[in-house]
Each structure stands twice: as C-alpha cells, then as structure tokens.
SEKE-659379 format. One line per 5 residues: number of its first residue (from 1); their letters; for each residue z, y, x of C-alpha. Coordinates in nm, 2 decimals. Example, Ala and Ser with C-alpha at 12.3 -4.5 7.8 and 13.67 -1.06 7.14 Angstrom:
// SEKE-659379
1) AS) 0.78/-0.45/1.23 ~ 0.71/-0.11/1.37
***
This chain:
// SEKE-659379
1) MYELY) -0.40/1.50/2.23 ~ -0.50/1.19/2.39 ~ -0.19/1.19/2.60 ~ 0.04/1.18/2.30 ~ -0.15/0.94/2.15
6) AQARS) -0.12/0.71/2.45 ~ 0.28/0.80/2.50 ~ 0.33/0.70/2.14 ~ 0.15/0.38/2.16 ~ 0.37/0.30/2.46
11) HLDAG) 0.67/0.39/2.28 ~ 0.57/0.15/1.99 ~ 0.46/-0.14/2.20 ~ 0.81/-0.14/2.40 ~ 0.99/-0.17/2.05
16) EYLAA) 1.07/0.24/2.07 ~ 1.02/0.33/1.72 ~ 1.19/0.64/1.72 ~ 1.08/0.76/2.05 ~ 0.73/0.73/1.94
21) IPPLE) 0.77/0.95/1.66 ~ 0.79/1.31/1.81 ~ 0.46/1.27/2.02 ~ 0.30/1.13/1.70 ~ 0.44/1.43/1.46
26) AARDR) 0.29/1.65/1.76 ~ -0.02/1.47/1.76 ~ -0.04/1.47/1.36 ~ 0.03/1.82/1.36 ~ -0.26/1.93/1.60
31) SPASG) -0.50/1.70/1.40 ~ -0.39/1.64/1.04 ~ -0.73/1.48/0.94 ~ -0.70/1.19/1.23 ~ -0.62/0.89/0.99
36) SIREM) -0.54/0.67/1.29 ~ -0.25/0.92/1.41 ~ -0.12/0.95/1.05 ~ -0.12/0.54/1.04 ~ 0.06/0.48/1.37
41) LAIAY) 0.30/0.77/1.26 ~ 0.36/0.57/0.94 ~ 0.42/0.24/1.12 ~ 0.67/0.41/1.33 ~ 0.86/0.56/1.07
46) LRARR) 0.83/0.22/0.86 ~ 0.99/0.05/1.19 ~ 1.25/0.31/1.19 ~ 1.34/0.22/0.82 ~ 1.23/0.61/0.75
51) FRDAL) 1.03/0.49/0.45 ~ 1.02/0.86/0.25 ~ 0.85/1.00/0.57 ~ 0.64/0.68/0.60 ~ 0.47/0.75/0.26
56) PEANA) 0.32/1.05/0.32 ~ 0.18/0.92/0.64 ~ 0.04/0.60/0.48 ~ -0.11/0.80/0.20 ~ -0.31/1.02/0.43
61) AVEAA) -0.40/0.72/0.63 ~ -0.54/0.56/0.29 ~ -0.71/0.91/0.22 ~ -0.83/0.90/0.57 ~ -0.99/0.58/0.52
66) PNDHY) -1.01/0.42/0.17 ~ -1.19/0.10/0.28 ~ -0.89/0.02/0.56 ~ -0.71/-0.29/0.44 ~ -0.42/-0.23/0.68
71) AYYLQ) -0.36/0.14/0.52 ~ -0.32/0.02/0.21 ~ -0.07/-0.24/0.31 ~ 0.12/0.01/0.48 ~ 0.13/0.26/0.20
76) GRALE) 0.28/-0.06/0.00 ~ 0.53/-0.11/0.26 ~ 0.66/0.24/0.22 ~ 0.64/0.25/-0.15 ~ 0.83/-0.06/-0.15
81) GVGEL) 1.09/0.11/0.05 ~ 1.16/0.37/-0.14 ~ 1.18/0.13/-0.47 ~ 0.84/0.23/-0.61 ~ 0.76/-0.18/-0.66
86) DAARG) 0.48/-0.12/-0.92 ~ 0.30/0.09/-0.73 ~ 0.37/-0.12/-0.39 ~ 0.22/-0.44/-0.62 ~ -0.12/-0.22/-0.66
91) SYRLA) -0.12/-0.14/-0.29 ~ -0.08/-0.51/-0.16 ~ -0.33/-0.58/-0.42 ~ -0.60/-0.33/-0.27 ~ -0.50/-0.47/0.08
96) TWLRP) -0.55/-0.85/-0.01 ~ -0.87/-0.76/-0.22 ~ -1.01/-0.58/0.13 ~ -0.86/-0.86/0.34 ~ -0.87/-1.19/0.13
101) GDPAY) -0.68/-1.47/0.25 ~ -0.43/-1.27/0.49 ~ -0.09/-1.44/0.52 ~ 0.11/-1.10/0.58 ~ -0.04/-0.94/0.27
106) ARALA) -0.03/-1.25/0.02 ~ 0.36/-1.25/0.13 ~ 0.40/-0.88/0.07 ~ 0.23/-0.93/-0.26 ~ 0.43/-1.24/-0.37
111) GVS) 0.75/-1.03/-0.27 ~ 0.70/-0.75/-0.55 ~ 0.54/-0.95/-0.79
***
C-alpha cells in the first residue's frame, strides 16, 4: 500500500497527474476509508481537470475528516468544476471558516460569490 502511495506522490510532485491516478485508484480500492488517499486522488483528478471523478473522492475525504479545511477546499473545486456553484460556495465557506485568513480559500470563495 505504501509503495502505491509513494509512487503516486512522486508522480504528483513531478507534475505527472495522469500517471499518479492509477496507483492512487489501486490504493483507494485496497483502503477505501483512507482519507489521505482519497484526498490525494481528488488532487490528481482536479489537476487533470477530471472534475466529475474528483467529486466523490473529495466528498469521501470530507467524510473521513470533517474538520479538514483542505478537504472542503478540494470539494469546492470539484463542485465548481462541475458547475455546482452554490454548493461550491458552501464548501469554500467551510474551508475559510476552518482556516480563516487563507488567501487561496478567500480567492476561491470570491470567485463563486
């Protein structure tokens, strides 16, 4: 499991988002409750502009860690990508509430307001 995660992390760090997806999907299938894997898979999908695929992963990351501001931010990005701007606004608000003053979250929220 760790090997898949490390391989995917290496691909993401190198900007190889599409190459990161298969090992992350395999890791997710082996450990579907892992919020960190679901979050990283959401990141890979988002960077590959696969918003519909990113949304269930971001939702699972939020469910696994409901106090994780970054999971809400990812959820907002996925929702925005599929055109659900009202829902994206709500996710960005939660991210901002959990981590006040974060400029990326403030920009994201302003972009859908």
